[in-house]
C-alpha positions as CSV (number, residue, x, y, z in Angstrom):
1,M,7.3,-0.8,11.9
2,K,4.4,-2.1,13.9
3,R,3.2,1.3,15.1
4,L,3.6,2.8,11.7
5,L,1.6,0.0,10.0
6,W,-1.2,0.3,12.7
7,W,-1.3,4.1,12.0
8,L,-1.3,3.8,8.2
9,I,-3.8,0.9,8.0
10,A,-6.0,1.1,11.1
11,A,-6.0,4.6,12.3
12,T,-6.5,6.6,9.1
13,R,-9.5,7.1,6.8
14,G,-7.6,5.7,3.8
15,G,-6.2,2.7,5.6
16,V,-8.3,0.1,3.8
17,N,-7.2,1.3,0.4
18,R,-3.5,1.5,1.5
19,A,-3.8,-2.1,2.7
20,R,-5.3,-3.1,-0.6
21,I,-2.3,-1.5,-2.4
22,I,0.2,-3.2,-0.2
23,R,-1.4,-6.6,-0.8
24,M,-1.3,-6.0,-4.6
25,L,2.3,-4.9,-4.5
26,H,3.2,-7.9,-2.5
27,E,2.2,-10.0,-5.6
28,R,4.0,-7.9,-8.2
29,P,5.0,-4.3,-9.1
30,Y,2.3,-2.0,-10.6
31,N,2.2,1.6,-11.9
32,T,-0.4,4.0,-10.7
33,N,-2.8,3.5,-13.6
34,Q,-2.7,-0.3,-13.3
35,L,-3.5,0.0,-9.5
36,A,-6.3,2.4,-10.1
37,E,-7.9,0.1,-12.7
38,A,-7.4,-3.1,-10.6
39,L,-8.7,-1.5,-7.4
40,E,-11.5,0.4,-9.2
41,L,-10.3,3.7,-7.6
42,D,-9.7,7.2,-9.0
43,Y,-6.2,7.7,-10.3
44,K,-5.7,10.7,-8.0
45,T,-6.8,8.7,-5.0
46,V,-4.3,6.0,-5.8
47,Q,-1.6,8.6,-6.4
48,H,-2.3,10.1,-2.9
49,H,-2.0,6.7,-1.2
50,L,1.2,5.8,-3.1
51,S,2.7,9.1,-1.9
52,V,1.8,8.4,1.7
53,L,3.2,4.9,1.5
54,E,6.4,6.1,-0.2
55,K,7.0,8.9,2.3
56,N,6.7,6.3,5.1
57,K,9.1,3.9,3.4
58,I,6.5,1.2,3.0
59,I,7.0,1.2,-0.8
60,V,9.7,2.3,-3.2
61,S,9.5,3.3,-6.9
62,S,11.5,3.0,-10.0
63,G,11.2,4.9,-13.2
64,E,9.6,8.2,-14.0
65,R,6.2,9.7,-14.8
66,Y,3.6,7.3,-16.2
67,G,6.2,4.4,-16.4
68,K,7.0,4.7,-12.6
69,M,6.6,1.3,-11.0
70,Y,6.0,0.7,-7.3
71,F,7.4,-2.1,-5.2
72,L,7.3,-3.0,-1.5
73,S,10.4,-1.8,0.3
74,D,12.8,-4.3,1.7
75,A,11.6,-3.4,5.3
76,M,8.0,-4.0,4.3
77,E,8.8,-7.3,2.7
78,E,10.6,-8.4,5.9
79,N,7.5,-7.3,7.9
80,Y,4.8,-8.5,5.6
81,D,3.6,-11.1,8.2
82,L,3.2,-8.3,10.7
83,F,1.0,-6.5,8.2
84,E,-1.2,-9.6,7.7
85,D,-1.4,-10.0,11.5
86,I,-2.6,-6.4,11.8
87,L,-5.3,-7.0,9.1
88,D,-6.4,-10.2,10.9
89,R,-6.8,-8.2,14.2
90,M,-8.9,-5.5,12.5
91,Q,-12.4,-6.9,12.8
92,G,-15.0,-6.2,10.1
93,V,-12.5,-4.9,7.6
94,D,-12.5,-6.6,4.2
95,V,-9.3,-6.0,2.2
């Protein structure tokens, strides 16, 4: 999980936005539109990041189409402290 999170958050261009999404989903579930509005990002951008996170089993979804809600996976919930540690080690990144 540690390597995966480093790659998803620190080693890729969209890592900061993925980290912001993970933080929000740690607080409560959201759908794509709610995340896009809260993060002030384009809907398609959020959709892309959600797809990447879901393919890597960081998040899971429930429901269909516009009602689909996203949650952190059990594995991500168990490793949330590791995620926060990675963010702390990334200097100069404001999430």
